[in-house]
N, CA, C and O of each residue as an XYZ file, in Angstrom:
280
protein
N     -48.271     82.177      9.017
C     -49.261     82.852      9.850
C     -49.768     81.925     10.939
O     -50.101     82.397     12.026
N     -49.839     80.617     10.688
C     -50.366     79.712     11.698
C     -49.466     79.658     12.924
O     -49.960     79.495     14.040
N     -48.150     79.791     12.740
C     -47.244     79.800     13.890
C     -47.502     81.027     14.756
O     -47.493     80.933     15.983
N     -47.727     82.163     14.134
C     -48.023     83.386     14.893
C     -49.373     83.255     15.576
O     -49.540     83.697     16.712
N     -50.333     82.652     14.895
C     -51.650     82.441     15.512
C     -51.509     81.540     16.734
O     -52.143     81.785     17.760
N     -50.683     80.501     16.633
C     -50.454     79.608     17.770
C     -49.783     80.364     18.913
O     -50.199     80.242     20.065
N     -48.752     81.139     18.604
C     -48.054     81.885     19.648
C     -48.938     82.941     20.299
O     -48.721     83.309     21.453
N     -49.933     83.428     19.563
C     -50.840     84.436     20.107
C     -51.955     83.820     20.923
O     -52.699     84.543     21.586
N     -52.093     82.498     20.893
C     -53.179     81.821     21.601
C     -52.799     81.555     23.056
O     -51.685     81.849     23.488
N     -53.733     81.003     23.785
C     -53.473     80.623     25.168
C     -52.386     79.567     25.271
O     -51.575     79.592     26.196
N     -52.369     78.636     24.317
C     -51.322     77.612     24.298
C     -49.964     78.272     24.086
O     -48.992     77.928     24.758
N     -49.896     79.203     23.170
C     -48.644     79.917     22.912
C     -48.181     80.697     24.123
O     -46.986     80.795     24.399
N     -49.139     81.249     24.838
C     -48.812     81.979     26.061
C     -48.146     81.040     27.062
O     -47.136     81.386     27.674
N     -48.717     79.858     27.222
C     -48.130     78.867     28.117
C     -46.759     78.417     27.649
O     -45.850     78.226     28.456
N     -46.615     78.250     26.345
C     -45.319     77.847     25.776
C     -44.270     78.910     26.063
O     -43.145     78.583     26.440
N     -44.625     80.181     25.886
C     -43.662     81.258     26.166
C     -43.222     81.239     27.625
O     -42.047     81.451     27.925
N     -44.157     80.987     28.524
C     -43.824     80.956     29.952
C     -42.938     79.757     30.269
O     -41.952     79.894     30.994
N     -43.275     78.584     29.739
C     -42.480     77.379     30.004
C     -41.075     77.522     29.425
O     -40.094     77.190     30.090
N     -40.973     78.012     28.191
C     -39.649     78.224     27.581
C     -38.859     79.228     28.409
O     -37.659     79.054     28.616
N     -39.516     80.264     28.879
C     -38.842     81.252     29.721
C     -38.316     80.638     31.007
O     -37.205     80.947     31.438
N     -39.114     79.766     31.626
C     -38.669     79.107     32.851
C     -37.468     78.195     32.597
O     -36.539     78.136     33.402
N     -37.499     77.486     31.465
C     -36.372     76.613     31.114
C     -35.107     77.449     30.887
O     -34.039     77.121     31.404
N     -35.235     78.525     30.114
C     -34.069     79.382     29.859
C     -33.540     79.995     31.147
O     -32.328     80.080     31.344
N     -34.433     80.418     32.016
C     -34.017     80.990     33.295
C     -33.288     79.938     34.123
O     -32.252     80.226     34.724
N     -33.820     78.733     34.155
C     -33.168     77.656     34.901
C     -31.784     77.345     34.366
O     -30.844     77.178     35.144
N     -31.641     77.264     33.048
C     -30.329     77.002     32.432
C     -29.350     78.105     32.813
O     -28.200     77.833     33.159
N     -29.808     79.340     32.748
C     -28.928     80.457     33.090
C     -28.487     80.435     34.540
O     -27.332     80.727     34.849
N     -29.408     80.087     35.430
C     -29.071     80.074     36.855
C     -28.212     78.866     37.227
O     -27.341     78.971     38.091
N     -28.447     77.732     36.590
C     -27.689     76.523     36.919
C     -26.260     76.603     36.407
O     -25.323     76.285     37.140
N     -26.080     77.023     35.158
C     -24.752     76.994     34.548
C     -23.985     78.299     34.692
O     -22.760     78.305     34.569
N     -24.678     79.405     34.949
C     -24.010     80.682     35.203
C     -23.146     81.166     34.050
O     -23.346     80.775     32.901
N     -22.201     82.006     34.363
C     -21.311     82.570     33.346
C     -22.083     83.347     32.302
O     -23.016     84.083     32.623
N     -21.688     83.178     31.042
C     -22.364     83.904     29.966
C     -23.791     83.406     29.773
O     -24.604     84.087     29.149
N     -24.104     82.223     30.304
C     -25.468     81.702     30.180
C     -26.466     82.471     31.062
O     -27.676     82.263     30.973
N     -25.939     83.356     31.907
C     -26.850     84.239     32.639
C     -27.630     85.123     31.668
O     -28.748     85.545     31.966
N     -27.035     85.400     30.505
C     -27.753     86.158     29.467
C     -28.943     85.356     28.954
O     -29.995     85.920     28.653
N     -28.776     84.049     28.857
C     -29.888     83.177     28.463
C     -30.981     83.244     29.533
O     -32.171     83.263     29.219
N     -30.563     83.277     30.787
C     -31.516     83.414     31.886
C     -32.277     84.725     31.819
O     -33.476     84.774     32.092
N     -31.574     85.786     31.456
C     -32.231     87.094     31.309
C     -33.249     87.048     30.176
O     -34.333     87.620     30.290
N     -32.909     86.377     29.096
C     -33.857     86.208     27.999
C     -35.065     85.409     28.475
O     -36.193     85.673     28.058
N     -34.829     84.440     29.345
C     -35.927     83.673     29.919
C     -36.896     84.554     30.697
O     -38.111     84.364     30.627
N     -36.360     85.511     31.432
C     -37.215     86.442     32.176
C     -38.087     87.240     31.207
O     -39.261     87.487     31.481
N     -37.510     87.640     30.074
C     -38.278     88.375     29.064
C     -39.422     87.508     28.540
O     -40.547     87.988     28.400
N     -39.144     86.238     28.249
C     -40.187     85.324     27.776
C     -41.296     85.162     28.813
O     -42.477     85.142     28.467
N     -40.914     85.048     30.083
C     -41.903     84.890     31.146
C     -42.797     86.121     31.228
O     -44.017     85.996     31.329
N     -42.200     87.300     31.184
C     -42.967     88.550     31.253
C     -43.902     88.675     30.045
O     -45.067     89.041     30.197
N     -43.390     88.372     28.846
C     -44.226     88.464     27.650
C     -45.385     87.473     27.716
O     -46.509     87.803     27.338
N     -45.117     86.274     28.192
C     -46.181     85.287     28.326
C     -47.203     85.696     29.371
O     -48.406     85.569     29.142
N     -46.746     86.180     30.504
C     -47.653     86.589     31.574
C     -48.517     87.782     31.148
O     -49.682     87.879     31.534
N     -47.943     88.682     30.356
C     -48.690     89.854     29.890
C     -49.470     89.553     28.609
O     -50.182     90.418     28.101
N     -49.338     88.325     28.084
C     -50.015     87.892     26.859
C     -49.631     88.775     25.670
O     -50.486     89.206     24.897
N     -48.349     89.029     25.545
C     -47.821     89.848     24.454
C     -47.068     88.942     23.490
O     -46.229     88.145     23.910
N     -47.364     89.063     22.201
C     -46.658     88.312     21.167
C     -45.964     89.330     20.262
O     -46.616     90.010     19.470
N     -44.644     89.429     20.384
C     -43.904     90.437     19.624
C     -43.941     90.190     18.125
O     -43.791     91.133     17.349
N     -44.137     88.948     17.696
C     -44.199     88.644     16.273
C     -45.550     88.981     15.663
O     -45.657     89.101     14.443
N     -46.578     89.134     16.477
C     -47.924     89.392     15.980
C     -48.025     90.548     14.993
O     -48.526     90.352     13.886
N     -47.571     91.738     15.350
C     -47.700     92.874     14.437
C     -46.961     92.692     13.108
O     -47.360     93.266     12.094
N     -45.901     91.908     13.107
C     -45.172     91.671     11.862
C     -45.999     90.876     10.856
O     -45.757     90.944      9.651
N     -46.984     90.116     11.364
C     -47.800     89.270     10.501
C     -49.276     89.639     10.550
O     -50.131     88.826     10.198
N     -49.577     90.849     10.980
C     -50.947     91.339     10.953
C     -51.801     90.930     12.139
O     -53.011     91.157     12.128
N     -51.210     90.338     13.151
C     -51.941     89.961     14.357
C     -51.715     91.045     15.416
O     -50.755     91.808     15.320
N     -52.581     91.118     16.412
C     -52.379     92.143     17.442
C     -51.172     91.832     18.328
O     -50.793     90.673     18.497
N     -50.580     92.878     18.886
C     -49.449     92.730     19.806
C     -49.915     92.072     21.098
O     -49.274     91.150     21.603
N     -51.026     92.548     21.623
C     -51.596     92.009     22.859
C     -52.882     91.305     22.498
O     -53.786     91.903     21.914
N     -52.963     90.040     22.845
C     -54.144     89.238     22.516
C     -55.138     89.346     23.675
O     -54.793     89.059     24.822
N     -56.340     89.750     23.378
C     -57.388     89.797     24.393
C     -58.424     88.724     24.087
O     -58.404     88.142     23.002
N     -59.302     88.459     24.997
C     -60.323     87.421     24.793
C     -61.227     87.744     23.620
O     -61.759     86.832     22.987
N     -61.412     89.008     23.318
C     -62.294     89.407     22.205
C     -61.769     88.926     20.864
O     -62.540     88.794     19.914
N     -60.445     88.654     20.767
C     -59.845     88.223     19.511
C     -59.921     86.717     19.281
O     -59.599     86.245     18.191
N     -60.341     85.959     20.288
C     -60.372     84.493     20.127
C     -61.512     84.113     19.309
O     -61.721     82.927     19.054
């Protein structure tokens, strides 16, 4: 549960965005089938920007974290 709590926090939001940027960069630099990795990076960036944690509901946390939950 602590990993989900971390991913649902502001730090986790930043981590999702940074990981997404790294994956996007790898996909764009190396191309080929790694473009799929880049597409996954875009998903991570969008989820981080929208503050959505897909694992949250699986562990009893909200899907979208709002300030009221901190």
